[in-house]
C-alpha positions as CSV (number, residue, x, y, z in Angstrom):
1,M,0.0,-0.1,0.2
2,I,2.9,2.4,1.1
3,I,4.8,1.4,-2.3
4,N,1.2,2.1,-4.4
5,K,1.1,5.5,-2.7
6,A,4.9,6.4,-3.5
7,I,4.2,5.4,-7.2
8,F,0.9,7.4,-7.1
9,I,2.6,10.7,-5.9
10,S,5.7,10.1,-8.2
11,G,3.4,9.6,-11.3
12,F,1.4,13.0,-10.0
13,F,4.6,14.9,-10.0
14,L,5.8,13.3,-13.2
15,S,2.4,14.3,-15.1
16,I,2.9,18.0,-13.6
17,F,6.4,18.3,-15.1
18,S,5.4,16.8,-18.3
19,Q,2.6,19.5,-18.6
20,A,4.9,22.3,-17.7
21,Q,7.4,21.1,-20.4
22,Q,4.7,21.1,-23.1
23,I,3.7,24.6,-22.0
24,P,5.7,27.4,-24.5
25,H,8.2,28.3,-22.5
26,L,11.6,30.1,-22.9
27,Q,15.0,28.5,-22.1
28,K,18.5,29.7,-22.6
29,K,21.1,28.2,-25.0
30,G,24.7,29.9,-25.0
31,T,24.0,33.4,-25.3
32,A,20.8,33.0,-27.2
33,T,17.2,32.8,-25.6
34,Q,15.0,30.3,-27.5
35,L,11.0,29.9,-27.5
36,I,10.3,26.6,-27.0
37,V,6.9,25.4,-28.6
38,D,5.7,21.9,-29.0
39,Q,8.9,20.8,-27.1
40,K,11.1,22.2,-29.9
41,P,12.9,25.6,-30.5
42,F,10.6,27.8,-32.4
43,L,11.0,31.1,-34.5
44,I,8.2,33.5,-34.6
45,L,7.5,34.1,-38.3
46,G,4.7,36.7,-37.4
47,G,2.4,39.3,-38.5
48,E,0.7,41.7,-36.0
49,L,-3.1,42.4,-37.1
50,G,-4.4,45.9,-37.3
51,N,-5.8,47.4,-34.1
52,S,-9.7,46.6,-34.8
53,S,-9.1,43.3,-36.8
54,A,-9.9,40.7,-34.3
55,S,-13.1,42.6,-33.1
56,S,-15.5,40.7,-35.1
57,F,-16.0,37.2,-36.2
58,Q,-16.2,38.0,-40.0
59,D,-12.7,39.9,-39.9
60,I,-10.8,36.9,-38.0
61,E,-12.5,34.2,-40.4
62,R,-11.4,36.2,-43.5
63,D,-8.1,37.1,-42.5
64,F,-6.7,33.9,-40.8
65,P,-6.4,31.9,-44.1
66,K,-4.9,34.9,-45.9
67,L,-2.2,34.8,-43.2
68,Q,-1.4,31.0,-43.6
69,K,-1.0,31.3,-47.0
70,M,1.3,34.4,-46.6
71,G,3.8,31.9,-44.8
72,L,3.3,33.2,-41.2
73,N,3.4,30.4,-38.4
74,T,2.5,33.0,-36.0
75,V,-0.3,35.8,-35.8
76,L,-0.4,38.8,-33.0
77,V,-4.1,39.2,-32.0
78,P,-5.5,42.1,-30.0
79,A,-7.6,41.0,-26.9
80,Y,-10.0,44.0,-26.0
81,W,-10.9,44.7,-22.3
82,D,-14.0,46.7,-23.5
83,L,-15.2,43.8,-25.6
84,I,-14.4,41.0,-23.2
85,E,-15.7,43.1,-19.9
86,P,-18.6,45.4,-21.6
87,E,-20.3,45.3,-18.3
88,E,-18.7,45.1,-14.8
89,G,-18.1,41.6,-13.8
90,S,-19.6,39.9,-17.0
91,F,-16.9,38.2,-19.3
92,D,-17.3,37.4,-23.1
93,F,-14.3,35.4,-24.5
94,S,-16.0,34.5,-27.7
95,L,-13.7,36.7,-30.0
96,I,-10.7,34.8,-28.1
97,D,-12.5,31.3,-28.9
98,K,-13.0,32.4,-32.4
99,S,-9.3,33.6,-33.0
100,I,-7.5,30.4,-31.2
101,D,-10.2,28.3,-33.2
102,Q,-9.2,29.8,-36.5
103,A,-5.4,29.7,-35.9
104,R,-5.7,25.7,-35.2
105,K,-7.6,25.6,-38.4
106,N,-4.9,27.3,-40.3
107,S,-1.8,25.7,-38.3
108,L,-1.0,29.2,-36.9
109,K,0.2,30.0,-33.3
110,I,-1.0,33.0,-31.5
111,V,0.4,36.0,-29.4
112,F,-2.3,37.9,-27.6
113,L,-1.8,41.7,-27.3
114,W,-3.5,42.4,-23.8
115,F,-5.3,46.0,-24.7
116,G,-6.1,46.9,-21.1
117,A,-5.5,49.9,-19.1
118,W,-3.5,51.5,-21.9
119,K,-2.9,51.3,-25.4
120,N,-0.3,53.7,-27.0
121,S,-0.4,55.5,-23.8
122,M,-4.4,56.1,-23.9
123,T,-7.0,54.5,-21.9
124,C,-9.0,53.6,-25.0
125,Y,-9.6,50.0,-24.7
126,A,-10.9,50.3,-21.3
127,P,-14.8,49.6,-21.0
128,L,-17.1,52.7,-20.7
129,W,-18.4,51.8,-17.2
130,L,-14.6,52.5,-16.0
131,K,-13.8,55.6,-18.0
132,K,-17.0,57.0,-16.9
133,D,-16.4,56.4,-13.2
134,Y,-13.7,58.6,-13.2
135,K,-13.6,59.2,-9.2
136,K,-13.3,55.6,-8.5
137,Y,-10.8,55.0,-11.7
138,P,-8.6,58.3,-11.6
139,R,-6.8,59.6,-14.5
140,A,-3.5,61.0,-14.7
141,Y,-3.1,64.6,-14.7
142,S,-0.6,67.3,-16.6
143,K,1.6,69.5,-14.6
144,L,-1.0,72.3,-15.4
145,G,-3.7,70.1,-13.7
146,K,-5.4,69.0,-16.8
147,P,-7.0,65.6,-16.5
148,L,-5.8,63.3,-19.2
149,E,-7.5,60.4,-21.2
150,I,-4.9,58.2,-19.2
151,A,-5.7,56.1,-16.1
152,S,-3.3,56.8,-13.2
153,S,-0.8,53.8,-12.7
154,F,-1.0,55.0,-8.9
155,S,-4.6,54.0,-8.6
156,D,-5.4,50.5,-6.8
157,N,-8.7,50.7,-8.1
158,V,-7.6,50.8,-11.8
159,L,-5.1,48.3,-11.2
160,N,-7.5,45.9,-9.3
161,A,-10.1,46.1,-12.2
162,D,-7.3,45.6,-14.9
163,N,-5.6,42.7,-13.1
164,K,-9.2,41.2,-12.4
165,V,-10.0,40.8,-16.0
166,F,-6.5,40.0,-17.1
167,G,-6.6,37.0,-14.9
168,K,-9.7,35.9,-16.2
169,L,-8.5,36.2,-19.7
170,I,-5.4,34.1,-18.6
171,K,-7.5,31.3,-16.7
172,H,-9.8,31.0,-19.9
173,I,-6.9,30.6,-22.2
174,S,-5.3,28.0,-19.9
175,D,-8.7,26.2,-19.8
176,I,-8.9,25.9,-23.2
177,D,-5.4,25.7,-24.4
178,K,-3.0,24.5,-21.9
179,T,-2.7,21.0,-23.7
180,Q,-2.6,22.1,-27.2
181,G,-0.3,25.3,-26.9
182,T,-1.8,27.4,-29.5
183,V,-1.0,30.8,-27.7
184,V,2.5,30.7,-27.2
185,M,3.2,34.2,-25.6
186,I,1.3,37.3,-24.0
187,Q,1.9,40.9,-24.3
188,V,0.8,42.8,-21.2
189,E,-0.8,46.2,-22.2
190,N,0.4,48.0,-25.4
191,E,3.0,50.7,-25.8
192,I,2.7,52.1,-22.4
193,G,3.9,55.4,-21.2
194,M,3.1,58.9,-20.3
195,L,2.2,61.7,-22.9
196,E,2.0,65.4,-22.7
197,G,4.6,65.2,-20.0
198,A,6.9,63.0,-18.4
199,R,5.1,61.7,-15.5
200,D,1.7,61.8,-13.8
201,Y,1.1,65.0,-11.7
202,S,-2.0,63.5,-9.7
203,K,-2.1,63.8,-5.8
204,E,-1.1,60.2,-5.5
205,A,1.7,60.5,-8.1
206,N,3.1,63.9,-6.4
207,K,3.2,62.0,-3.3
208,A,5.3,59.0,-4.5
209,F,7.5,61.2,-6.2
210,N,8.6,63.3,-3.1
211,S,8.8,60.1,-1.1
212,Q,12.3,57.9,-0.6
213,V,13.0,55.8,-3.6
214,S,12.1,52.4,-2.8
215,E,14.9,50.2,-1.0
216,G,14.1,47.3,-3.5
217,L,14.9,49.5,-6.5
218,M,18.1,50.7,-4.9
219,N,19.2,47.4,-3.9
220,F,18.6,46.2,-7.7
221,L,20.8,49.2,-8.8
222,N,23.4,48.5,-6.3
223,K,23.7,44.9,-7.0
224,N,23.8,45.4,-10.9
225,K,25.9,48.6,-10.8
226,K,28.5,47.2,-13.1
227,E,26.1,46.3,-15.8
228,L,23.7,49.4,-15.7
229,H,22.8,51.2,-18.9
230,P,25.4,53.8,-19.3
231,S,22.9,56.7,-19.3
232,L,21.2,55.5,-16.2
233,L,24.8,54.9,-14.6
234,E,26.0,58.6,-15.3
235,K,22.5,60.3,-14.3
236,W,22.8,58.3,-11.0
237,G,26.7,59.1,-10.8
238,K,26.1,62.5,-11.0
239,Q,24.3,62.7,-7.8
240,G,27.1,61.0,-6.0
241,F,25.6,57.3,-6.4
242,K,23.4,58.2,-3.3
243,T,21.2,55.4,-2.1
244,K,18.6,57.1,0.2
245,G,16.4,60.0,-0.8
246,N,13.6,61.1,-3.1
247,W,13.7,60.7,-6.9
248,Q,15.1,64.2,-7.5
249,E,17.9,63.6,-4.6
250,I,19.1,60.2,-6.1
251,F,18.6,61.1,-9.9
252,G,18.6,64.9,-10.1
253,N,15.9,67.6,-11.1
254,D,15.2,67.1,-14.8
255,L,12.9,65.6,-17.3
256,Y,14.7,62.3,-17.4
257,T,14.2,61.6,-13.7
258,D,10.7,62.3,-14.1
259,E,10.8,59.5,-16.9
260,L,12.5,57.2,-14.4
261,F,9.9,57.8,-11.8
262,T,7.2,57.1,-14.6
263,A,9.1,53.7,-15.7
264,Y,9.3,52.3,-12.3
265,S,5.4,53.0,-11.5
266,Y,4.5,51.6,-15.0
267,A,6.8,48.4,-14.3
268,Q,5.4,47.8,-11.0
269,Y,1.8,48.1,-12.2
270,V,2.7,45.4,-15.0
271,E,4.5,43.1,-12.7
272,K,1.1,42.6,-10.8
273,L,-0.6,41.5,-13.9
274,A,2.7,39.3,-14.8
275,K,2.5,37.5,-11.5
276,T,-1.4,36.8,-12.0
277,A,-0.5,35.3,-15.4
278,R,2.2,33.4,-13.9
279,S,0.1,31.8,-11.2
280,I,-2.3,30.7,-13.7
281,H,-0.7,29.8,-17.0
282,N,3.1,30.2,-17.1
283,I,3.8,31.2,-20.8
284,P,6.1,33.9,-21.8
285,L,5.2,37.5,-21.2
286,Y,6.8,40.9,-22.7
287,V,5.9,44.2,-22.9
288,N,6.4,46.4,-26.1
289,A,7.6,50.0,-26.3
290,A,7.2,53.1,-28.8
291,M,10.3,54.1,-29.6
292,N,12.1,57.4,-28.4
293,S,13.2,58.7,-32.0
294,R,13.3,61.7,-33.8
295,N,15.0,63.6,-31.2
296,R,11.7,63.8,-29.2
297,Q,11.7,64.4,-25.3
298,P,10.1,62.1,-22.6
299,G,6.4,63.0,-23.0
300,E,6.7,63.8,-26.6
301,Y,7.2,60.2,-27.1
302,P,5.4,57.8,-24.5
303,A,7.6,58.6,-21.3
304,G,8.5,55.8,-19.1
305,G,7.8,52.6,-21.4
306,P,10.0,49.6,-21.8
307,L,12.7,51.5,-23.7
308,A,16.1,50.2,-23.9
309,H,17.8,53.0,-21.7
310,L,15.0,52.2,-18.9
311,I,15.8,48.5,-18.8
312,D,17.0,48.5,-15.4
313,I,14.3,50.3,-13.9
314,W,12.0,47.8,-15.8
315,H,13.8,44.9,-14.7
316,A,13.7,46.0,-11.0
317,G,10.0,46.9,-11.2
318,A,9.0,43.9,-13.5
319,P,11.3,40.9,-12.9
320,N,8.3,38.6,-14.0
321,I,8.4,40.2,-17.4
322,D,10.7,38.2,-20.0
323,M,11.5,40.6,-22.7
324,L,11.5,44.5,-23.6
325,S,10.4,44.6,-27.2
326,P,10.7,47.6,-29.8
327,D,8.1,48.5,-32.1
328,L,10.2,50.1,-35.1
329,Y,8.9,52.4,-37.8
330,D,11.6,55.1,-38.4
331,G,14.1,52.9,-40.3
332,D,17.7,52.0,-39.3
333,F,16.7,48.6,-38.4
334,T,20.4,47.4,-37.5
335,T,20.7,50.5,-35.0
336,W,17.3,49.8,-33.2
337,S,17.4,46.2,-33.0
338,A,20.8,46.3,-31.7
339,K,19.6,48.4,-28.6
340,Y,17.1,45.7,-27.6
341,R,19.6,42.7,-28.1
342,L,21.4,42.7,-24.6
343,H,23.0,40.3,-22.6
344,N,19.8,40.6,-20.4
345,N,17.1,41.1,-23.1
346,P,16.4,38.7,-26.1
347,L,15.5,40.5,-29.2
348,F,11.8,40.1,-30.2
349,V,10.3,42.6,-32.7
350,P,6.6,42.1,-32.4
351,E,5.6,45.4,-34.4
352,I,7.5,46.9,-37.3
353,K,6.3,48.9,-40.3
354,M,5.1,46.9,-43.1
355,T,7.4,47.4,-46.2
356,Q,8.8,45.5,-49.1
357,N,12.1,45.0,-47.0
358,N,10.5,42.9,-44.0
359,G,11.6,39.8,-45.3
360,V,15.3,40.6,-45.5
361,Q,15.1,42.5,-42.1
362,A,13.8,39.2,-40.7
363,F,16.6,37.4,-42.0
364,Y,19.1,40.0,-40.5
365,A,17.2,39.9,-37.0
366,F,17.6,36.0,-36.8
367,G,21.0,35.7,-38.3
368,E,22.7,38.8,-36.3
369,H,20.8,38.7,-33.1
370,D,19.1,35.2,-32.6
371,A,15.9,36.7,-32.3
372,I,13.1,35.0,-31.1
373,G,10.8,36.4,-33.7
374,Y,9.5,39.3,-35.9
375,S,6.5,40.7,-36.9
376,P,5.2,43.4,-39.4
377,F,2.3,45.5,-38.4
378,S,-1.1,45.4,-40.0
379,I,-0.3,42.3,-41.9
380,E,-3.6,41.7,-43.0
381,N,-3.6,44.9,-45.3
382,N,-0.2,43.7,-47.1
383,S,-0.3,44.4,-50.7
384,E,-0.2,41.3,-53.1
385,E,3.6,42.1,-54.2
386,G,4.2,42.6,-50.3
387,S,2.4,39.4,-49.4
388,K,4.4,37.3,-52.0
389,R,7.6,38.6,-51.1
390,L,7.2,38.2,-47.1
391,S,5.9,34.7,-48.3
392,E,9.0,33.9,-50.1
393,A,11.2,35.1,-47.2
394,Y,9.2,33.4,-44.3
395,S,9.4,30.0,-46.5
396,K,13.0,29.9,-46.5
397,L,13.6,31.0,-43.1
398,N,11.0,28.2,-41.9
399,E,13.3,25.6,-43.9
400,L,16.2,27.1,-42.1
401,M,14.6,27.0,-38.5
402,P,16.4,23.6,-37.7
403,L,19.7,24.9,-38.4
404,L,19.2,28.4,-36.8
405,T,18.0,27.0,-33.5
406,K,20.7,24.2,-33.5
407,Y,23.5,26.6,-33.5
408,Q,21.7,29.6,-31.8
409,G,23.7,31.3,-29.2
410,E,26.9,29.9,-30.4
411,G,28.3,32.8,-32.3
412,Q,28.4,31.0,-35.7
413,S,26.0,33.1,-37.5
414,K,26.0,36.8,-38.9
415,G,23.1,38.8,-40.3
416,L,23.6,41.1,-43.6
417,L,21.3,44.0,-44.1
418,F,22.3,46.3,-46.8
419,D,20.9,49.7,-48.7
420,Q,22.6,52.2,-50.7
421,K,24.3,54.0,-47.9
422,N,25.4,51.1,-46.0
423,S,26.3,48.6,-48.6
424,E,29.2,46.3,-47.2
425,R,30.4,44.4,-44.0
426,M,33.3,42.6,-43.3
427,I,33.1,39.3,-41.2
428,S,36.0,37.0,-39.7
429,F,35.6,33.3,-38.8
430,D,38.7,31.5,-37.8
431,D,41.5,32.9,-40.8
432,L,38.8,33.8,-43.1
433,K,37.7,37.2,-43.9
434,I,34.5,37.4,-45.8
435,T,33.3,40.7,-47.5
436,A,29.7,40.8,-48.1
437,R,28.0,43.5,-50.3
438,H,24.7,44.4,-51.6
439,F,23.8,42.8,-55.0
440,F,23.7,46.2,-56.8
441,L,27.4,46.7,-56.4
442,L,27.8,44.4,-59.1
443,P,28.0,46.3,-62.4
444,W,25.5,44.4,-64.4
445,D,21.9,45.1,-62.9
446,P,20.7,48.3,-64.7
447,R,18.7,49.2,-61.7
448,A,21.7,49.7,-59.6
449,K,22.2,53.0,-61.8
450,D,18.7,54.2,-63.0
451,G,18.0,56.5,-60.0
452,S,15.7,54.7,-58.0
453,I,15.7,53.4,-54.3
454,W,17.6,50.6,-53.9
455,P,15.7,47.7,-52.2
456,E,17.4,46.2,-49.0
457,G,19.5,43.5,-49.7
458,G,19.9,41.0,-46.7
459,G,20.4,37.7,-45.3
460,L,22.3,35.7,-42.8
461,I,25.7,33.6,-42.9
462,L,25.8,30.4,-40.9
463,R,29.0,28.6,-40.5
464,L,28.5,24.8,-40.1
465,A,32.2,23.9,-40.0
466,K,35.5,25.2,-40.9
467,D,35.0,26.2,-44.5
468,E,31.5,25.2,-44.9
469,Y,28.5,27.7,-44.8
470,I,24.9,28.2,-45.3
471,I,24.4,31.6,-47.1
472,A,20.8,32.6,-47.3
473,G,18.5,35.6,-48.3
474,S,18.0,38.4,-51.1
475,G,20.2,40.7,-52.8
476,I,23.7,40.0,-51.4
477,V,27.0,38.9,-52.7
478,V,29.8,37.4,-50.6
479,E,33.4,36.9,-51.4
480,F,36.2,35.1,-49.3
481,E,39.8,35.4,-48.5
482,K,42.3,34.6,-45.9
483,E,43.0,37.1,-43.3
484,N,46.7,37.2,-44.0
485,E,46.2,37.0,-47.6
486,K,47.7,40.1,-49.4
487,K,45.6,40.4,-52.8
488,E,47.1,40.9,-55.8
489,V,45.5,43.8,-57.7
490,Q,44.5,43.4,-61.3
491,A,46.4,45.7,-63.8
492,K,43.0,46.9,-65.1
493,D,39.4,47.2,-63.6
494,L,37.2,44.3,-64.4
495,G,34.2,44.4,-66.5
496,E,31.0,42.2,-65.6
497,D,32.5,39.3,-67.7
498,G,35.7,39.1,-65.5
499,F,37.7,40.4,-68.2
500,A,39.8,43.8,-68.2
501,A,37.3,46.6,-69.1
502,Q,38.1,48.5,-72.1
503,G,39.6,51.6,-70.7
504,G,39.7,50.6,-67.3
505,K,41.9,52.5,-64.8
506,S,45.1,51.0,-64.4
507,Q,46.1,49.9,-61.0
508,T,49.5,49.4,-59.0
509,Q,50.2,45.8,-58.7
510,N,51.5,44.2,-55.2
511,N,53.7,41.1,-54.6
512,W,52.3,37.9,-53.8
513,N,53.4,37.1,-50.2
514,G,53.1,33.2,-50.8
515,G,50.4,32.6,-48.3
516,K,47.5,30.1,-48.9
517,R,44.3,31.6,-50.6
518,A,40.6,30.8,-49.9
519,G,38.8,29.2,-52.8
520,I,35.4,28.6,-53.6
521,G,34.3,24.9,-54.1
522,P,31.0,23.6,-54.8
523,V,28.0,26.0,-54.3
524,D,24.5,24.5,-54.1
525,E,21.2,25.7,-54.4
526,V,19.7,23.8,-51.2
527,S,16.3,23.2,-49.1
528,I,16.3,21.9,-45.7
529,D,13.7,19.5,-44.1
530,E,12.2,19.6,-40.8
531,N,15.0,17.6,-39.5
532,G,17.9,19.9,-40.3
533,K,18.9,17.8,-43.5
534,I,20.4,19.6,-46.4
535,N,18.8,18.6,-49.8
536,Y,20.4,19.2,-53.0
537,I,18.2,21.3,-55.7
538,R,21.0,22.5,-58.3
539,R,24.7,23.2,-58.6
540,L,25.7,26.9,-59.3
541,N,29.0,27.6,-61.1
542,G,30.2,29.3,-64.0
543,D,28.5,32.6,-64.5
544,Q,26.3,32.1,-61.4
545,T,29.5,32.3,-59.2
546,H,31.3,34.6,-61.6
547,Q,33.8,31.7,-62.7
548,G,34.5,31.3,-58.8
549,R,35.0,34.8,-57.6
550,H,31.9,35.0,-55.2
551,V,28.5,33.6,-54.1
552,R,25.5,35.8,-54.8
553,I,21.7,35.9,-54.7
554,G,19.7,38.5,-56.7
555,V,17.7,41.2,-55.1
556,D,14.3,39.5,-56.8
557,D,14.9,36.0,-55.0
558,F,15.3,34.3,-51.8
559,Q,17.6,31.2,-52.0
560,I,19.5,29.1,-49.4
561,L,23.0,28.3,-50.5
562,H,25.1,25.5,-49.4
563,V,28.8,26.5,-49.9
564,K,32.1,24.8,-49.3
565,L,35.5,26.4,-49.5
566,Y,38.9,25.1,-49.8
567,E,42.8,26.3,-49.6
568,Y,45.3,26.5,-52.2
569,Q,48.8,28.3,-52.9
């Protein structure tokens, strides 16, 4: 009897552990963080619906099949407080159920976006019953005393109402999805932050601002002092690294101190919702940020949101949030993505402006930053041409997923992203120097010189072994040479056929140093199966490799190439 009881208890805990392993979760692999779905590493090849595109059954039924045909494996779907709880205490999850049902029918995963107390700073998705009762659910105030269409994060009543319905949502998702794992992640609020000023000036907010900064925050900053964001470290240092005092005494008297205060308030608020979610259905959680771009000041952008320069404040205030994630609309993808791929923050791009360049940007994100996912906004409104282009990119990335996830966190991959201004990158592996360029730097495509804006070229380089590489993407050219190779300069500029161009400019020759050179062996266009096996499609040689000078993929195609190199002298 005692043995049977022990077996029962052991089986019970094994069952609980097995269920926990099946639920979508994050795990570390080297320097990368991976999303595990259906017990395998998973890259989100996503698209986010427009704000109102999940508010009717008809829209959901129309859009989800289109997204599946576009090559997405995940759709980011708003979950609206005002439609879930139209009357206080009465809950309707029919739109949530419809979204999950359509996702399953179209082989898609879902990330739900909680449009709760705030969406793009404003309290526009809170139900009318809450908005009207502004005495019970108070607003934030401007410095001049104007009430704002922004619920105060210092109100317990606002928090409790938001947390209650959010908990009901998580419980419902758990009840219908715990064993199937269609919902892989949750976004808590949306582009949270203060507008018209860097902080709330309500009575409760002013009291908190003039009170002692919490001991918990100061302990976190002291413990992580060597790894703090440079801007926060500098700001704190100018005040002598004080550990006791109010916000101005510790961080100074300026707009950015107001923003730190706001960030900590929002982070603590979000932490309450995150803890509720964790206690019910422990799947990954993130918050998204509207960027502090275009030289705007706090309050001109949503101040205090989960921005890169506020990452330490957010980590201190909301330790149960897994990621701070950027919403990108201002170009310069390489710079902005690097701000969010940090040692303590994996890169997930949940929202980005929909363009013809999304596919190559996705390649770059996965190749350069071991990204968890990438997702253009208003995806259901993509043009026919844009849908085709994104579908081609996502199809190749889906093939690459087994190899990319196998090598994530090991420093074996690099991303490429080129335009007319930034058209070349040098990369080193072992003693090999790789020069990658935009395809239009080759001389034979007339679109390179017709005055039109170049499409971005981009992709990734994955080192499988010494002298063996995967090169994938669109609009790229890659050359190989040894680091110590002293390249002999041709006597004349070369034409597109590799021969000296007529009238080409003469160049000075250098003596060869006698070292080894890197040669290009077989270059094969390949496909990759779900187990990561590389399958031959065709051999590329002759004109397709410029007689062995380079490896290239045109701007009109997405391809996966398997390249083997060799040495000679």
